[in-house]
C-alpha positions in Angstrom: -228.2 -13.2 -70.3 -226.1 -13.4 -73.4 -227.7 -13.0 -76.5 -227.2 -16.3 -78.7 -224.8 -15.8 -81.6 -226.8 -17.1 -85.0 -225.0 -17.9 -87.8 -227.4 -17.0 -90.8 -228.2 -19.0 -93.9 -225.7 -18.0 -96.7 -227.0 -19.9 -99.7 -230.6 -20.5 -99.2 -232.6 -19.9 -102.3 -229.2 -21.0 -104.2 -228.1 -24.2 -103.3 -231.7 -25.2 -101.8 -235.0 -23.6 -101.6 -235.5 -20.7 -99.3 -239.1 -21.1 -98.7 -239.6 -23.6 -95.4 -242.5 -25.5 -97.2 -240.7 -25.8 -100.8 -237.6 -27.0 -98.8 -239.4 -29.5 -96.7 -241.2 -30.9 -99.5 -237.9 -31.1 -101.5 -235.9 -32.9 -98.9 -239.0 -35.3 -98.1 -239.3 -35.9 -101.9 -235.3 -36.8 -102.3 -235.8 -39.1 -99.0 -238.9 -40.8 -100.5 -237.3 -41.7 -103.8 -234.6 -43.7 -102.0 -235.5 -47.6 -101.9 -235.9 -48.9 -98.2 -232.3 -49.6 -96.7 -231.9 -53.5 -95.8 -234.0 -54.2 -92.7 -230.6 -55.2 -90.9 -228.6 -51.8 -91.9 -227.5 -50.3 -88.9 -227.5 -46.7 -87.8 -224.3 -45.5 -89.4 -221.4 -44.3 -87.4 -220.5 -41.9 -90.2 -221.3 -40.8 -93.7 -219.8 -39.2 -96.6 -222.2 -36.9 -98.7 -221.8 -34.3 -101.5 -222.6 -30.8 -100.9 -223.7 -29.2 -104.2 -226.9 -27.7 -104.9 -229.8 -30.2 -104.5 -230.8 -30.4 -108.0 -227.3 -31.9 -108.6 -226.4 -33.9 -105.6 -229.5 -34.0 -103.4 -230.4 -37.6 -104.5 -227.1 -38.8 -103.7 -226.9 -37.3 -100.3 -230.3 -38.9 -99.5 -229.1 -42.3 -99.8 -227.0 -41.7 -96.6 -229.6 -39.6 -94.9 -232.1 -42.4 -95.4 -229.8 -44.7 -93.3 -229.3 -41.7 -90.8 -233.1 -41.5 -90.3 -232.8 -44.9 -88.4 -231.0 -42.9 -85.6 -234.0 -40.8 -84.8 -234.2 -40.9 -81.3 -230.9 -42.4 -80.3 -228.5 -40.2 -82.0 -227.8 -36.9 -79.8 -225.2 -35.0 -81.7 -223.9 -34.8 -85.3 -220.3 -33.6 -86.2 -220.3 -32.1 -89.6 -216.9 -31.4 -91.1 -216.5 -29.6 -94.6 -213.8 -28.2 -96.6 -213.5 -24.2 -97.0 -214.2 -23.1 -100.4 -213.8 -19.4 -99.9 -211.8 -18.3 -96.7 -208.5 -20.1 -96.2 -208.0 -21.5 -92.6 -205.1 -23.5 -90.9 -206.3 -26.6 -89.2 -210.0 -27.0 -88.5 -212.4 -24.0 -87.6 -215.1 -23.9 -85.2 -217.8 -21.2 -86.1 -218.2 -19.5 -82.6 -221.8 -19.7 -83.0 -224.8 -21.0 -80.7 -227.1 -21.7 -83.5 -226.9 -22.4 -87.2 -230.4 -21.1 -88.7 -231.9 -22.6 -91.9 -235.4 -22.0 -93.5 -236.6 -24.9 -91.3 -235.7 -23.4 -88.2 -232.5 -23.4 -85.8 -229.9 -25.7 -85.2 -228.3 -25.7 -81.7 -224.6 -25.6 -81.7 -223.2 -27.1 -78.5 -220.1 -24.3 -78.9 -219.0 -24.6 -75.1 -218.9 -28.0 -75.0 -217.2 -28.4 -78.2 -214.2 -25.9 -77.3 -214.0 -27.9 -73.9 -213.8 -31.0 -75.8 -211.2 -29.8 -78.0 -209.2 -27.6 -75.7 -206.0 -29.8 -76.0 -206.4 -30.9 -79.5 -203.9 -28.9 -81.8 -204.9 -27.3 -85.0 -208.3 -26.1 -84.0 -209.7 -22.7 -83.1 -212.8 -20.3 -83.6 -213.1 -18.5 -86.9 -216.7 -17.3 -87.5 -215.4 -15.5 -90.7 -214.6 -19.1 -92.2 -218.1 -20.2 -91.7 -220.1 -17.0 -92.8 -220.3 -17.7 -96.5 -219.4 -21.4 -96.4 -222.1 -23.9 -98.1 -220.3 -27.3 -97.3 -221.9 -27.7 -93.8 -224.9 -25.5 -94.4 -226.4 -27.6 -97.2 -226.6 -30.9 -94.9 -228.4 -29.3 -92.1 -231.9 -29.3 -93.6 -231.5 -33.0 -94.3 -230.5 -33.6 -90.6 -233.6 -31.6 -89.4 -235.7 -33.7 -91.4 -234.3 -37.2 -90.6 -233.2 -36.5 -87.0 -235.5 -33.7 -85.7 -233.6 -31.8 -82.4 -230.0 -33.0 -82.4 -227.1 -30.7 -81.6 -224.7 -30.3 -84.5 -220.9 -29.2 -84.1 -220.0 -27.5 -87.6 -216.4 -27.6 -88.4 -214.5 -26.5 -91.5 -211.3 -28.1 -92.3 -208.6 -26.0 -94.2 -204.9 -26.6 -94.3 -204.5 -29.8 -92.1 -203.3 -33.3 -92.2 -205.7 -36.1 -92.0 -204.4 -37.1 -88.8 -205.1 -33.9 -87.4 -208.7 -33.7 -88.5 -209.1 -37.6 -87.1 -207.8 -36.3 -83.8 -210.5 -33.5 -83.9 -213.4 -35.9 -84.8 -212.1 -38.6 -82.1 -212.1 -35.9 -79.5 -216.2 -35.4 -80.2 -217.2 -38.8 -81.3 -219.1 -41.2 -78.8 -221.8 -43.8 -79.4 -224.6 -41.3 -79.9 -222.6 -39.1 -82.2 -222.8 -39.2 -86.1 -220.0 -38.0 -88.1 -220.7 -36.1 -91.6 -217.9 -35.7 -93.8 -219.0 -33.4 -96.7 -217.3 -33.6 -100.2 -218.0 -33.9 -103.8 -215.8 -35.8 -105.9 -213.8 -34.5 -109.3 -214.8 -31.1 -110.9 -215.3 -30.0 -114.3 -213.9 -33.1 -116.3 -215.9 -34.7 -119.0 -218.4 -37.4 -118.1 -216.4 -40.3 -119.0 -213.2 -39.0 -117.7 -215.1 -38.1 -114.4 -216.3 -41.5 -114.2 -212.9 -43.2 -114.4 -211.3 -40.8 -111.9 -214.1 -40.9 -109.4 -214.2 -44.8 -109.6 -210.5 -44.7 -108.6 -211.4 -42.3 -105.7 -214.4 -44.5 -104.4 -212.1 -47.7 -104.5 -209.5 -45.7 -102.2 -212.4 -44.7 -100.0 -213.6 -48.3 -99.8 -210.2 -49.5 -98.8 -209.6 -46.6 -96.2 -206.6 -45.7 -98.5 -206.0 -42.1 -97.2 -204.7 -39.5 -98.4 -206.9 -38.3 -101.4 -206.0 -35.2 -103.0 -208.0 -32.1 -103.9 -208.3 -33.1 -107.4 -209.9 -36.2 -106.6 -212.2 -34.5 -104.0 -212.8 -31.1 -102.8 -213.5 -32.2 -99.5 -210.3 -34.6 -99.3 -209.1 -32.9 -95.9 -212.6 -33.9 -94.1 -212.6 -37.3 -95.9 -209.1 -38.2 -95.1 -209.7 -37.3 -91.6 -212.5 -39.6 -91.5 -210.5 -42.3 -93.3 -207.9 -42.0 -90.6 -210.5 -42.1 -87.7 -212.4 -45.0 -89.3 -209.3 -47.1 -89.6 -208.6 -46.3 -85.7 -212.1 -47.5 -85.1 -212.2 -50.5 -87.3 -215.3 -49.1 -89.3 -216.2 -50.4 -92.7 -217.2 -48.1 -95.6 -220.1 -49.2 -97.6 -220.8 -47.3 -101.1 -224.3 -46.2 -101.2 -224.1 -44.7 -104.6 -222.2 -42.4 -107.0 -223.1 -40.1 -110.1 -222.0 -36.9 -111.5 -224.1 -33.6 -112.4 -224.1 -34.9 -115.9 -226.6 -37.7 -114.5 -228.7 -35.2 -112.6 -228.4 -31.8 -114.7 -227.8 -33.1 -118.3 -224.6 -31.3 -119.3 -221.8 -33.8 -119.8 -219.1 -31.7 -121.0 -218.0 -30.5 -117.6 -219.3 -32.5 -114.5 -218.8 -32.6 -110.9 -218.7 -36.1 -109.3 -220.5 -37.3 -106.2 -220.8 -40.1 -103.9 -222.5 -41.5 -100.7 -221.0 -43.7 -98.0 -222.0 -45.2 -95.0 -219.7 -46.3 -92.3 -220.5 -49.2 -90.0 -218.9 -50.8 -87.2 -216.8 -54.1 -87.2 -219.5 -56.1 -85.4 -222.3 -54.9 -88.0 -223.0 -55.8 -91.5 -223.4 -58.9 -93.4 -220.2 -61.0 -91.6 -218.7 -62.0 -94.7 -215.0 -61.0 -93.3 
């Protein structure tokens, strides 16, 4: 029998606690601070969440994951697509791993299934080196482990790719029991007031499904652009759950990073005020 390929944690102890007891308590506390979603809020078809250290953006990410928690027992798979911060890649990279490990345990990766589904999709490939030290997918996993228990996760990293190419990848993996997570922060290292102005424009574009964003607006512009294209194809509606910056959560307002959280619902869901 082949030994499973395990992708070990790269940023435990830096972006989130390495101790499993502390990590579980941290994630649960962030989720507990979220106001209860409306009783009629559906399980999202997709979300946009930030990927900074939990002290900075965990409260914003929790806004989306509190809604994702309603999919416990019905969602069977999560596709998480993030940007590459360290290793460049053309297209969208699979990790070539069977398991992503976190301090909370192992997350199964349906590697063979994903490769089969993507066999005829251009701009995809297997690149373990791109995933090895990247945090944009990894920081989402403890949240998913706490809100959904045992689900398969397909980790993807998008590099040099068009929104349409990323959308084609997502469409090949997306069914009614699959959640798509686009991992992205917003503007970087602006003053607090300038970041609020720039991020408000970016949030308005996302709300209108108005791609493409550029990488000055969002470090995860490529994954988000892919989700926006796919959302247009599927008639999904983005709902802003919250936005802030590191100036709101960590105090320093001279050089901040922006964050937002969105849920995407189906056209037949929501308040019906079309």
